[in-house]
C-alpha positions as CSV (number, residue, x, y, z in Angstrom):
1,X,35.6,7.7,1.0
2,X,33.3,6.0,3.7
3,X,30.3,7.8,2.1
4,X,30.6,6.7,-1.2
5,X,28.8,3.3,-1.4
6,X,26.0,5.2,0.6
7,X,25.3,7.6,-2.4
8,X,25.2,5.2,-5.0
9,X,21.6,4.9,-5.2
10,X,20.9,8.7,-4.7
11,X,18.9,8.7,-7.9
12,X,16.3,6.1,-6.9
13,X,12.8,7.6,-6.2
14,X,12.4,4.9,-3.4
15,X,14.0,3.8,-0.4
16,X,14.0,5.0,3.1
17,X,10.2,4.5,3.8
18,X,9.7,7.2,1.1
19,X,6.8,5.1,-0.7
20,X,4.6,6.4,2.3
21,X,5.1,9.9,1.9
22,X,2.1,12.1,1.0
23,X,4.2,14.2,-1.2
24,X,3.7,18.1,-1.8
25,X,0.0,17.8,-2.0
26,X,-0.4,17.6,1.7
27,X,-2.4,15.2,3.9
28,X,-1.6,12.6,6.7
29,X,0.8,9.8,5.8
30,X,-0.6,6.5,5.1
31,X,0.2,3.9,7.9
32,X,0.1,1.4,5.5
33,X,2.6,2.5,3.2
34,X,4.8,4.1,6.0
35,X,4.6,0.4,7.7
36,X,5.2,-1.6,4.0
37,X,8.3,0.7,3.1
38,X,10.0,-0.8,6.3
39,X,8.7,-4.4,5.9
40,X,9.8,-4.2,2.2
41,X,13.1,-3.1,3.4
42,X,13.5,-5.8,5.8
43,X,12.5,-8.6,3.4
44,X,14.8,-7.1,0.6
45,X,17.6,-7.2,3.1
46,X,16.6,-11.0,4.2
47,X,15.2,-12.6,1.2
48,X,15.4,-16.4,2.8
49,X,12.9,-15.1,5.6
50,X,9.3,-16.0,4.7
51,X,7.3,-13.0,3.1
52,X,4.5,-13.9,5.7
53,X,6.7,-12.8,8.6
54,X,5.8,-9.2,9.6
55,X,8.1,-6.7,10.9
56,X,7.4,-5.5,14.5
57,X,10.1,-3.1,15.5
58,X,12.7,-1.2,13.2
59,X,15.6,0.8,14.7
60,X,19.1,2.3,13.8
61,X,21.8,0.8,16.0
62,X,25.1,-0.2,16.9
63,X,26.4,-4.1,17.3
64,X,29.3,-4.9,19.7
65,X,30.2,-8.7,18.6
66,X,33.9,-10.3,19.0
67,X,35.7,-7.1,19.9
68,X,34.2,-5.4,16.5
69,X,31.6,-2.7,16.2
70,X,29.3,-2.5,13.5
71,X,26.5,0.4,12.6
72,X,23.6,-0.6,11.1
73,X,19.5,-1.5,11.4
74,X,17.9,-4.1,13.7
75,X,14.8,-5.8,12.6
76,X,12.6,-7.5,15.2
77,X,9.4,-9.8,14.0
78,X,7.8,-12.3,16.6
79,X,10.3,-14.8,15.3
80,X,13.7,-13.6,15.2
81,X,16.0,-10.6,15.7
82,X,17.8,-9.7,12.6
83,X,20.8,-6.9,12.1
84,X,22.4,-6.0,9.2
85,X,24.6,-2.9,8.1
86,X,25.4,-2.3,4.1
87,X,29.3,-1.7,5.2
88,X,30.5,-0.7,8.9
89,X,30.5,2.8,9.6
90,X,33.9,3.8,10.7
91,X,33.0,7.1,12.1
92,X,30.9,5.9,15.0
93,X,32.9,3.1,16.2
94,X,34.6,3.6,19.7
95,X,38.2,4.5,19.3
96,X,40.4,1.3,19.0
97,X,37.7,-0.5,17.9
98,X,37.6,-2.0,14.4
99,X,34.4,-1.8,12.3
100,X,33.0,-3.7,9.6
101,X,30.1,-5.3,7.8
102,X,27.9,-7.7,9.4
103,X,24.6,-9.7,8.9
104,X,22.8,-11.1,12.0
105,X,19.8,-13.3,12.0
106,X,18.9,-14.7,15.5
107,X,15.7,-17.0,15.7
108,X,14.0,-16.0,19.2
109,X,13.7,-20.1,19.7
110,X,17.4,-19.9,20.2
111,X,17.9,-17.2,22.8
112,X,19.1,-18.1,26.4
113,X,19.0,-14.6,27.9
114,X,18.3,-11.3,27.3
115,X,20.0,-8.9,29.4
116,X,19.1,-5.1,29.5
117,X,22.1,-2.7,29.3
118,X,21.3,1.0,30.3
119,X,23.8,3.9,30.6
120,X,26.0,5.8,28.0
121,X,25.2,3.1,25.5
122,X,21.6,2.2,26.0
123,X,20.6,-1.2,24.6
124,X,20.8,-4.9,25.6
125,X,22.6,-8.0,25.1
126,X,21.6,-11.4,23.6
127,X,22.6,-14.7,24.3
128,X,21.7,-17.9,22.5
129,X,21.6,-21.6,23.6
130,X,25.1,-22.1,22.1
131,X,26.5,-19.0,23.8
132,X,27.0,-16.4,21.2
133,X,26.8,-12.6,22.3
134,X,25.2,-9.8,20.5
135,X,25.5,-6.6,22.1
136,X,22.8,-3.9,20.7
137,X,23.5,-0.2,21.7
138,X,22.6,3.6,21.1
139,X,18.9,3.3,21.4
140,X,16.8,5.8,23.2
141,X,16.0,4.6,26.9
142,X,12.1,4.1,25.9
143,X,12.9,2.2,22.5
144,X,15.6,-0.1,24.7
145,X,13.1,-0.7,27.2
146,X,10.4,-1.4,24.9
147,X,12.5,-4.0,22.9
148,X,13.7,-5.5,26.2
149,X,10.4,-6.1,27.2
150,X,9.2,-7.3,24.0
151,X,12.2,-9.7,23.5
152,X,11.8,-11.1,27.3
153,X,8.3,-11.8,26.6
154,X,9.1,-13.9,23.5
155,X,12.1,-15.8,25.6
156,X,9.7,-16.6,28.2
157,X,7.2,-18.0,25.3
158,X,9.7,-19.9,23.8
159,X,10.9,-21.5,27.1
160,X,7.6,-22.7,27.5
161,X,7.3,-24.1,24.1
162,X,10.6,-26.2,24.6
163,X,9.0,-27.2,28.2
164,X,5.8,-28.8,26.5
165,X,7.6,-30.2,23.8
166,X,9.8,-32.2,26.4
167,X,6.6,-33.5,27.7
168,X,5.5,-37.2,27.0
169,X,3.3,-38.0,24.0
170,X,0.7,-39.6,26.6
171,X,1.0,-36.4,28.4
172,X,0.1,-34.2,25.6
173,X,-2.7,-36.4,24.3
174,X,-4.5,-36.3,27.8
175,X,-4.3,-32.5,27.8
176,X,-5.8,-32.2,24.2
177,X,-9.3,-31.4,23.7
178,X,-11.5,-33.9,21.2
179,X,-13.8,-33.2,18.9
180,X,-17.3,-35.4,18.8
181,X,-16.0,-38.1,16.4
182,X,-12.9,-38.3,18.9
183,X,-10.4,-36.0,16.6
184,X,-8.3,-33.4,18.2
185,X,-9.9,-30.1,18.5
186,X,-8.3,-27.1,16.4
187,X,-6.6,-24.3,18.9
188,X,-5.3,-21.7,16.7
189,X,-5.2,-18.1,17.5
190,X,-6.3,-15.8,14.9
191,X,-3.0,-14.2,13.6
192,X,-3.0,-10.2,13.2
193,X,-3.8,-8.7,9.9
194,X,-1.0,-6.8,7.9
195,X,-3.1,-4.0,8.7
196,X,-3.2,-4.4,12.1
197,X,0.5,-4.7,12.2
198,X,1.1,-1.5,10.0
199,X,-1.3,0.6,12.4
200,X,0.8,-0.8,15.6
201,X,4.2,-0.1,13.9
202,X,3.4,3.5,12.7
203,X,1.9,4.4,16.3
204,X,4.8,3.3,18.0
205,X,7.1,5.5,15.4
206,X,4.8,8.3,15.4
207,X,4.3,8.2,19.3
208,X,8.2,8.0,19.8
209,X,8.6,10.9,17.5
210,X,6.2,13.1,19.4
211,X,7.5,12.1,22.8
212,X,11.3,12.7,21.7
213,X,11.0,15.9,20.4
214,X,7.9,17.5,22.4
215,X,5.7,17.8,19.3
216,X,2.7,16.1,20.3
217,X,0.5,17.4,17.7
218,X,2.8,16.7,14.8
219,X,2.5,13.2,12.5
220,X,5.4,11.4,11.5
221,X,6.0,11.8,7.5
222,X,9.3,9.4,7.1
223,X,12.6,9.1,8.8
224,X,15.9,8.2,7.6
225,X,19.4,7.2,8.7
226,X,22.2,10.0,8.4
227,X,24.9,11.6,9.8
228,X,25.2,15.0,11.2
229,X,28.3,16.8,10.3
230,X,30.4,18.7,13.2
231,X,33.1,21.0,13.2
232,X,35.0,18.9,15.7
233,X,35.3,15.2,16.2
234,X,33.4,12.7,14.4
235,X,30.0,12.9,12.8
236,X,26.8,12.0,14.8
237,X,25.4,9.0,13.4
238,X,21.3,9.2,13.9
239,X,18.3,9.7,12.6
240,X,16.2,12.6,10.7
241,X,12.5,12.9,11.1
242,X,10.4,14.9,9.1
243,X,6.5,15.8,9.9
244,X,4.4,18.4,7.8
245,X,6.0,21.3,10.0
246,X,9.3,20.3,11.5
247,X,12.5,18.7,10.6
248,X,14.3,17.2,13.5
249,X,17.3,15.1,13.9
250,X,18.4,12.9,16.8
251,X,21.8,10.7,17.4
252,X,23.3,9.0,20.6
253,X,26.8,8.3,19.7
254,X,29.5,7.1,22.2
255,X,27.0,8.7,24.9
256,X,26.9,12.0,23.4
257,X,23.4,12.8,22.6
258,X,22.5,15.2,20.1
259,X,18.7,16.5,19.3
260,X,17.5,19.4,16.8
261,X,14.2,20.3,16.5
262,X,13.9,22.9,13.5
263,X,10.3,24.5,12.1
264,X,10.4,24.6,8.3
265,X,8.9,28.1,8.7
266,X,12.5,29.0,9.9
267,X,14.5,27.5,7.1
268,X,15.8,29.9,4.4
269,X,17.9,27.7,2.5
270,X,17.8,23.8,1.8
271,X,20.0,22.7,-0.9
272,X,23.0,20.0,-1.5
273,X,26.3,21.0,-0.7
274,X,29.3,19.5,-2.5
275,X,31.8,22.1,-1.1
276,X,31.6,22.3,2.8
277,X,33.0,18.8,3.4
278,X,35.8,17.3,1.0
279,X,34.5,13.8,1.9
280,X,31.1,14.2,1.7
281,X,28.2,15.5,-0.4
282,X,25.9,16.9,2.0
283,X,22.2,18.3,2.4
284,X,22.6,21.9,4.0
285,X,19.7,23.3,5.8
286,X,20.2,27.0,6.9
287,X,18.4,29.4,8.9
288,X,18.9,32.9,9.8
289,X,21.5,32.0,12.7
290,X,22.4,28.7,12.0
291,X,23.2,26.0,9.5
292,X,23.4,22.0,9.6
293,X,25.1,19.5,7.0
294,X,23.7,16.3,6.6
295,X,25.3,13.1,4.7
296,X,25.5,9.6,4.8
297,X,22.2,8.8,3.5
298,X,21.4,5.9,1.4
299,X,19.0,8.0,-1.0
300,X,20.2,11.5,-0.8
301,X,18.7,12.8,-3.8
302,X,15.0,11.5,-2.6
303,X,15.2,12.9,0.7
304,X,16.4,16.3,-0.7
305,X,13.3,16.2,-2.8
306,X,11.0,15.1,0.4
307,X,12.3,18.1,2.6
308,X,11.9,20.7,-0.4
309,X,8.1,19.4,-0.7
310,X,7.7,19.7,2.8
311,X,9.1,23.3,3.0
């Protein structure tokens, strides 16, 4: 049963960014709390990374490496690209390609090349200085373009730093400004505060949500990785998004795009479903004309409570 491990933590009230949810009492979502949940998730997944390193981007995606395919989550900071999956999602793997568990931590200083990959499995490939290759796929076109731009900028900055490090100490000393007493002047750039990073992170996520689903006036409350079960074929692995008035879903699996925009006002039933699938315990969302089954959530009970509170 590929979904068993994902459901182990269903009774945990945390997870999935839920700490930033305003709850049933209403009100706009807290940018800081929305971001903090993602940043905490990143540092819990990679505990060896210094806590002062702030998350810049966080997206579900696929990783192709060494003829294996992995479904997981990509984390980008100013210093590294990291990827992790609790376990490989066999349902998302291309036919004939094995899947499994994988954790990747690539310092940006070690990058040699960033190659955009657009098409059916939109993404990019990273090539390191020691010729390791990591192909990340299943992003939206807009997110892939933004990630490529960010990483290419960081690659150029890292290249400049390596060139500067090769310069002679005499040339470096000659170019260093001095103070009145002859000492080297400090040339530091003020780092962005956690509040500024949180605001930027939420703005990007909210902007992507609004643009992707055509909801220009909605405020993103939270999002969760999950799978949409379909009657024929493999489940569509993607993301569920919630605002005050809508529940939405988007997936891009094996070149197949899925998008659902559902007003809470149209929902007539929202509950846990243990009978519709023999492999999964699902969340069922039903309207007068259709129903959808969502599975594979790490904190299903919490997601259900949040949906009900917004409904």
